[in-house]
DOKEGU-547851 format. One line per field, with one value per residue (C-alpha): residue in one letter; x, y, z. Coordinates in nm, 4 decimals. Layout:
<nodes>
aa	c(A_...)
X	c(X_...)
Y	c(Y_...)
Z	c(Z_...)
</nodes>
This chain:
<nodes>
aa	c(X_X_X_X_X_X_X_X_X_X_X_X_X_X_X_X_X_X_X_X_X_X_X_X_X_X_X_X_X_X_X_X_X_X_X_X_X_X_X_X_X_X_X_X_X_X_X_X_X_X_X_X_X_X_X_X_X_X_X_X_X_X_X_X_X_X_X_X_X_X_X_X_X_X_X_X_X_X_X_X_X_X_X_X_X_X_X_X_X_X_X_X_X_X_X_X_X_X_X_X_X_X_X_X_X_X_X_X_X_X_X_X_X_X_X_X_X_X_X_X_X_X_X_X_X_X_X_X_X_X_X_X_X_X_X_X_X_X_X_X_X_X_X_X_X_X_X_X_X_X_X_X_X_X_X_X_X_X_X_X_X_X_X_X_X_X_X_X_X_X_X_X_X_X_X_X_X_X_X_X_X_X_X_X_X_X_X_X_X_X_X_X_X_X_X_X_X_X_X_X_X_X_X_X_X_X_X_X_X_X_X_X_X_X_X_X_X_X_X_X_X_X_X_X_X_X_X_X_X_X_X_X_X_X_X_X_X_X_X_X_X_X_X)
X	c(-6.4629_-6.2613_-6.1081_-5.8889_-5.7896_-5.4153_-5.2946_-4.9549_-4.8588_-4.5550_-4.4287_-4.0618_-4.1660_-4.3535_-4.0489_-3.8170_-4.0473_-4.0684_-3.6883_-3.6574_-3.8055_-3.5226_-3.2218_-2.9267_-3.0610_-2.8849_-2.9298_-3.1635_-3.4051_-3.3786_-3.4629_-3.7519_-3.8930_-3.8778_-4.0449_-4.3280_-4.3849_-4.3975_-4.6451_-4.8784_-4.8549_-4.9287_-5.2260_-5.3837_-5.3213_-5.4834_-5.7897_-5.8312_-5.7877_-6.0392_-6.2975_-6.2434_-6.2860_-6.6057_-6.7594_-6.6656_-6.7857_-6.4537_-6.1630_-5.8638_-5.5288_-5.1974_-5.0341_-4.7170_-4.5269_-4.2699_-4.0761_-4.0965_-3.9712_-4.0935_-3.9099_-4.1053_-3.9056_-3.9640_-4.0293_-3.6772_-3.5128_-3.1737_-3.2954_-3.3982_-3.0424_-2.9019_-3.1400_-2.9956_-2.6517_-2.4870_-2.3334_-2.4434_-2.6098_-2.3471_-2.0747_-1.9438_-2.2263_-2.4817_-2.5175_-2.5434_-2.8120_-3.0077_-2.9974_-3.1292_-3.4029_-3.5154_-3.5158_-3.7063_-3.9687_-4.0278_-4.0437_-4.2983_-4.5081_-4.5089_-4.6129_-4.9044_-5.0437_-5.0268_-5.0810_-4.7655_-4.6299_-4.5082_-4.1652_-4.1998_-3.8983_-3.7040_-3.6541_-3.3726_-3.4732_-3.2252_-3.4303_-3.7354_-3.5576_-3.4573_-3.1968_-3.0393_-3.0205_-2.8469_-2.6042_-2.5041_-2.4590_-2.2309_-2.0282_-2.1016_-2.3215_-2.1665_-2.2865_-2.0602_-2.2071_-2.5582_-2.4741_-2.3569_-2.6785_-2.8889_-2.7501_-2.9606_-3.2720_-3.5447_-3.5294_-3.1942_-3.0337_-3.3256_-3.3761_-3.0073_-2.9065_-2.5716_-2.3786_-2.5184_-2.1887_-2.1688_-2.1409_-2.3910_-2.1194_-2.0590_-2.4318_-2.4589_-2.1784_-2.3529_-2.6733_-2.4749_-2.3335_-2.6814_-2.8175_-2.5352_-2.6427_-2.9936_-2.8795_-2.6472_-2.8821_-3.2044_-3.3682_-3.5398_-3.3114_-3.3562_-3.1721_-3.3125_-3.0119_-3.0989_-2.8312_-2.9004_-2.7783_-2.5652_-2.5334_-2.2222_-2.1294_-2.2430_-2.5288_-2.8943_-3.1907_-3.5570_-3.8009_-4.1031_-4.3743_-4.3076_-4.0048_-3.8279_-3.4863_-3.1381_-2.7774_-2.5754_-2.3676_-2.0181_-1.9629_-1.6268_-1.4028_-1.2719_-1.4216_-1.5755_-1.6092_-1.4149_-1.6290_-1.9536_-1.8221_-1.7753_-2.1532_-2.3251_-2.4733_-2.3490_-2.4556_-2.7100_-2.5361_-2.5242_-2.7689_-3.0392_-3.0164_-3.2420_-3.4856)
Y	c(-0.7647_-1.0162_-1.2874_-1.5927_-1.8904_-1.9533_-2.2485_-2.3179_-2.6786_-2.8057_-3.1355_-3.1779_-3.4520_-3.6400_-3.6290_-3.7435_-4.0369_-4.1367_-4.1411_-4.3789_-4.6452_-4.6185_-4.6304_-4.7948_-4.7255_-4.4989_-4.1260_-4.1774_-4.3648_-4.0861_-3.8170_-4.0235_-4.0739_-3.7006_-3.6231_-3.8730_-3.7471_-3.3849_-3.4952_-3.6454_-3.3427_-3.1058_-3.3073_-3.3084_-2.9349_-2.8666_-3.0750_-2.8859_-2.5516_-2.6384_-2.7508_-2.4368_-2.2235_-2.4084_-2.3635_-1.9955_-1.9430_-1.7987_-1.9089_-2.1252_-1.9469_-2.1204_-2.3892_-2.2821_-2.6039_-2.5109_-2.7399_-2.4854_-2.6261_-2.5579_-2.5962_-2.9189_-3.2411_-3.4260_-3.1142_-3.0240_-2.9706_-3.0376_-3.3792_-3.4608_-3.3850_-3.5997_-3.8825_-3.8662_-3.9357_-3.6358_-3.6784_-3.3246_-3.0497_-2.7963_-3.0525_-3.1529_-3.2570_-3.0190_-2.7923_-3.0913_-3.2688_-2.9469_-2.8738_-3.2226_-3.1874_-2.8511_-2.9730_-3.2935_-3.1024_-2.8653_-3.1535_-3.3389_-3.0280_-2.9345_-3.2882_-3.2676_-2.9265_-2.6641_-2.3992_-2.4322_-2.0873_-1.8716_-1.9581_-2.3341_-2.5282_-2.5828_-2.3100_-2.2925_-2.0542_-2.1430_-2.0606_-2.2427_-2.5718_-2.8042_-2.9758_-2.6467_-2.5337_-2.8574_-2.8258_-2.4741_-2.5932_-2.8802_-2.6498_-2.7999_-2.5165_-2.1716_-1.8428_-1.8952_-2.2414_-2.1055_-1.8462_-2.1231_-2.3158_-2.0148_-2.0432_-2.3574_-2.3133_-2.0636_-1.7087_-1.6544_-1.6098_-1.6499_-1.6122_-1.6155_-1.4712_-1.2915_-1.1122_-0.7741_-0.5964_-0.6792_-0.3456_-0.2033_-0.2058_-0.5794_-0.6503_-0.4349_-0.6355_-0.9663_-0.8310_-0.7247_-1.0775_-1.2283_-0.9720_-1.0658_-1.4310_-1.3227_-1.1025_-1.3558_-1.6531_-1.4680_-1.5809_-1.4283_-1.3682_-1.1940_-1.1537_-1.1831_-1.1467_-1.0695_-0.8863_-0.9700_-0.7019_-0.8389_-1.1851_-1.3454_-1.6637_-1.9791_-1.8171_-1.8649_-1.6381_-1.7383_-1.5903_-1.7938_-1.9804_-2.0809_-1.8496_-2.0918_-2.0197_-1.9834_-2.0128_-1.6994_-1.7723_-1.6378_-1.3582_-1.3051_-1.0581_-0.9197_-0.5866_-0.4505_-0.0971_0.0653_-0.1186_-0.0041_0.3529_0.3934_0.4362_0.4324_0.1147_-0.1975_-0.1865_-0.4429_-0.7557_-0.8444_-1.1291_-0.8667_-0.7752_-1.0537_-0.8665)
Z	c(-7.8809_-8.0788_-7.8593_-7.9044_-7.6890_-7.6717_-7.4649_-7.3156_-7.2440_-7.0565_-6.9220_-6.8224_-6.5821_-6.8543_-7.0848_-6.8034_-6.7243_-7.0923_-7.1218_-6.8280_-7.0550_-7.3109_-7.0782_-7.2516_-7.6015_-7.8497_-7.9007_-8.1967_-7.9695_-7.7114_-7.9688_-8.1050_-7.7551_-7.6826_-8.0157_-7.9605_-7.6069_-7.7250_-7.9941_-7.7335_-7.5027_-7.7904_-7.9162_-7.5725_-7.5408_-7.8764_-7.7901_-7.4625_-7.6404_-7.9116_-7.6566_-7.4483_-7.7605_-7.8519_-7.5073_-7.4973_-7.8539_-7.9660_-8.1837_-8.1068_-8.1528_-8.0856_-7.8763_-7.6942_-7.6213_-7.3591_-7.1279_-6.8477_-6.5176_-6.1657_-5.8327_-5.7716_-5.7742_-6.1024_-6.3081_-6.4198_-6.7582_-6.5957_-6.4812_-6.8401_-6.9569_-6.6773_-6.7717_-7.1245_-6.9796_-6.8139_-6.4712_-6.3902_-6.5916_-6.6936_-6.7594_-7.1025_-7.3330_-7.1808_-7.4849_-7.7205_-7.5177_-7.4677_-7.8422_-7.9170_-7.6542_-7.7895_-8.1497_-8.0710_-7.8718_-8.1644_-8.4159_-8.2060_-8.1557_-8.5239_-8.6183_-8.3761_-8.4653_-8.7366_-8.4718_-8.2640_-8.1836_-7.8985_-7.7625_-7.7888_-7.6658_-7.3436_-7.0838_-6.8289_-6.5462_-6.2728_-5.9633_-6.1006_-6.1810_-5.8962_-6.1152_-6.2225_-5.8598_-5.7614_-6.0530_-5.9458_-5.5883_-5.6902_-5.9171_-6.2581_-6.3835_-6.4252_-6.5692_-6.8734_-6.9390_-6.9037_-7.1698_-7.4042_-7.3400_-7.4392_-7.7925_-7.8463_-7.6307_-7.5579_-7.4249_-7.2491_-6.9072_-6.6713_-6.2947_-6.2048_-5.8679_-5.8591_-5.5829_-5.4887_-5.5485_-5.9218_-6.1018_-6.3474_-6.6151_-6.5736_-6.5879_-6.9017_-7.0642_-6.9799_-7.1345_-7.4436_-7.4762_-7.4633_-7.7097_-7.9471_-7.9328_-8.0259_-8.3137_-8.4725_-8.4275_-8.5174_-8.1942_-7.8936_-7.5980_-7.2658_-6.9364_-6.5843_-6.3573_-5.9967_-5.7953_-5.4299_-5.1854_-4.9046_-5.0607_-5.2051_-5.3926_-5.2151_-5.0257_-5.1210_-5.1789_-5.1463_-5.3985_-5.2915_-5.4793_-5.8386_-5.8459_-5.6115_-5.4669_-5.6085_-5.5014_-5.5708_-5.8822_-5.9470_-6.1995_-6.3711_-6.1883_-6.5177_-6.6164_-6.9360_-6.8034_-7.0894_-7.3471_-7.1844_-7.1334_-7.5113_-7.5459_-7.8826_-8.0258_-8.2006_-8.5686_-8.6886_-8.8241_-9.1923_-9.1240_-9.0778_-9.4485_-9.5742_-9.7995)
</nodes>
């Protein structure tokens, strides 16, 4: 059967370490450092993929360059943003720094390889990012700010624990908000909210392994029940008429 080797490469810790060398320099130097680091990571990934394809006598497909964090210390997208100059991820400046990070990663990857694909960019799964967890715990990172951040980075609201008593209608409205971001910005979005029975804001839930743990995050008390009860579907936006 026809086969192909696709390789995913990551490296939040590598980017964070590289930025430590340009502390005090301007934003242009920060963006250039991120871009050069992403270039190096992508080149290494492509070389590994090509060698694997050669040994397996198959073809090389794509490189997915994704700054995907893990719960391990030193492997956090939030810590990259804080290294750039934020007191805490989620505070003012978070969306701007995340947009710059995502753009610089893509620029570096595209310079390094003609085969960059997948969902390349920065991911913000809360339970899998030690810096995001800490930001929620100290109160700087909210569900609303996370939604704003998804406008400029990959995928969407990811691995966010919410109180178990949040209604299905409220969850549906949050999903609708995220879908709207995807429609208007022509980007991939998704929602992984995790209602935790018996848990409330301030408590924690352990998922284990790479899924990490998460503090339960507050959800707005204001309802969208009447909106959801209308049923039907939101028409496709004008931006979809591109032919």
